[in-house]
C-alpha positions, 0 to 999 in steps of 0.5 A, a space after each residue: 500261669 497266672 490263676 485268679 479266683 472267684 467265688 460263685 454259685 451260678 443258679 443259673 449262669 447268666 450274662 451278668 455271670 458272663 460279664 463278670 467272667 469276661 472282665 476278671 480275665 480282662 482286669 487281671 490278665 489271668 491265665 487260669 480262672 478258678 471258680 469256687 462254687 456252692 454245692 447242692 445248697 447255696 448260701 442263702 440256704 436254698 436248694 439250688 436250681 439243678 445240680 453243681 454238675 448241671 452248674 459246672 457244665 455251665 462254669 466250663 462253657 463260660 471259659 472257667 479253667 477249674 471249678 472247685 466245691 465250697 463244701 456244706 459246712 461252708 457254703 450254707 453260712 453267714 457271710 462271713 463264714 462263707 468267705 472264709 472257707 471260699 478264700 481259704 481254697 483259693 489261697 491253697 490253689 495259689 490264686 494271686 487275685 480273688 475278683 468279685 462282684 459288689 454294688 458299691 464296685 471300688 475296692 479301696 473302700 471295702 480294704 479301709 473298711 476292714 482295717 477300721 473294723 479290726 482297729 476298734 474290734 472290741 466296740 465293734 463287737 460290742 455295738 453289734 451285740 447290742 444292735 442285735 439285742 433291740 431286735 434288729 437283723 444281723 446285716 442291720 447290726 453291722 450298719 448300724 454299728 459303722 454309723 456308730 463307729 463313723 467307719 467309712 466304707 461301703 454300703 452292708 444293706 447290699 448283699 453283694 457288698 456284704 460278700 465283698 467286705 468279708 472276702 477282703 477281712 477273710 484275706 487279711 485274717 489268713 494273711 493270705 498274699 492273694 489281692 483282692 479286686 471288685 467290679 460293679 454289678 451292671 443292670 440287675 441288682 441281686 435280689 431283683 425280681 422285675 427285669 429292666 435291661 434287654 439282656 441282663 436279669 438277676 438269677 432271682 429274677 430269672 428263677 422267678 420266670 422259670 416258675 420251676 417249669 421248662 417251660 419259660 425257658 424261651 422267655 428267659 433266653 435273651 438273658 443267659 447264653 445258649 449253653 445255659 438254656 441247654 443244661 437246663 434243658 437237659 436237666 429238666 429233661 433227665 430229672 423232670 423238674 427245677 429245685 425250689 423250697 416247696 418240693 422240699 416243704 413235707 421232708 422239712 414239716 416232717 423232720 419239725 414235727 417229729 423232732 423234740 424241741 431239745 433236738 432242734 435247739 441241736 441244729 445250727 443257726 437254731 438259737 434264742 429259742 427259735 426252736 419254740 417258734 418253728 415248733 409251733 408255726 409249723 403245725 398251721 403251715 401248708 406251704 414253704 412261703 406261708 411257714 416263712 412268712 410266719 416265721 420272719 420277723 425283724 430280727 430273724 431275716 428270711 435268709 438266716 430261717 432259711 439256713 435253719 431250715 436247710 440245716 433241719 433238712 440236713 440235720 447239720 448240727 452246732 458241734 459240727 458247724 464248730 468242728 468244721 472251721 476251715 476246708 481240709 480237701 480240694 473237690 475237683 467238680 470240673 476243668 478245661 484243658 488249661 485249668 488241667 495244665 495249671 492244676 498239674 503245675 501246682 499239684 505237688 506244692 499245695 497245702 491241701 489234697 485234691 479229690 477228684 473221686 471221693 472214695 478216700 473221703 467217705 469217712 471224712 466229717 466235711 464230706 460226711 454232711 455232703 453226702 447227707 446234703 446230696 441225700 436231702 436233695 435228691 429226696 424229691 425224686 423217685 427211687 430211680 433218679 434218687 439212686 442216680 444222684 447219689 451215685 453221682 455224688 462219689 462215683 463223677 469224676 471231673 468234668 473235662 471240656 478240652 475247648 475251654 479257653 
């Protein structure tokens, strides 16, 4: 069976994601599609709209065959670390190809750019560090460096292009046999907050339209499959909310207020004196949005600061981040009948253990951080729902949908 990998967040799953999934199967001839999916916190440092279990159901309903978790230690990271973890898991599962969405839409420039960067690695790194010292953001520093070194390629100010470049770079650096492919994004950009297409909208705009409530589900119905609507409705019925940062702001504010600056300095992504800025700014902030607006500068992007906030909330330290260099297990969140058959055919030959129950991983450092992330994610609920979500974290078996193709 030919296995092809995709890297997803599905926050939530929408028609654009369905297009990518269908095109992946069509263009690669995949027998099995494996999705590496972020858990309860996402690459940009946001809490997921609904839990990883609800999003796994969406993925399986759409036709994904295997859903595996990208652990917090890799999912709430820069594009480079995010891609490195995802590629390592897909390589371990013997995927022959990785198909990602991008604004550029052609794979050759990504490959050429990665080889050009490797050829000029010392100059490349030196230019980036020099650019950052002028006060620009990391993505802008990369773009400026490409111009300085005259590297032809893709526009790295576009978020999916950044991830695509990072996937290809990870494949090359890990000496993986995975072949990269890309599909051009259609209709809606990653950050688009408005809708201009009759059936395609970005996840960002859909979350904005929902505005934290299930009352607006009918308003987004034409942009999402029916199973996404059902999963969102079911989740809201059970938990009474969709997740967003404002829910967590009182917890974040408490953590920052009671922490010494020396304690904050130990947290991942708190660098260059950011701990002082966090402590000084939090006192007057009444909302998360207000706090972020006060923190943000040309140098410190919203995404970087948001990831730092997630790490404060989950107490993820620089020391832990350095120790967790690559995934050491494969956590299976869900599978179709087809996915189950594929897994059975390769399971004995995989370099990493497949975890279907988490009892054997309770003391594993990567999974220990996953439990902290789930505890933080569930902290906004009343006690009964908090207990329910924490139990789901370690006791829920992989979701099985036999009818998925």
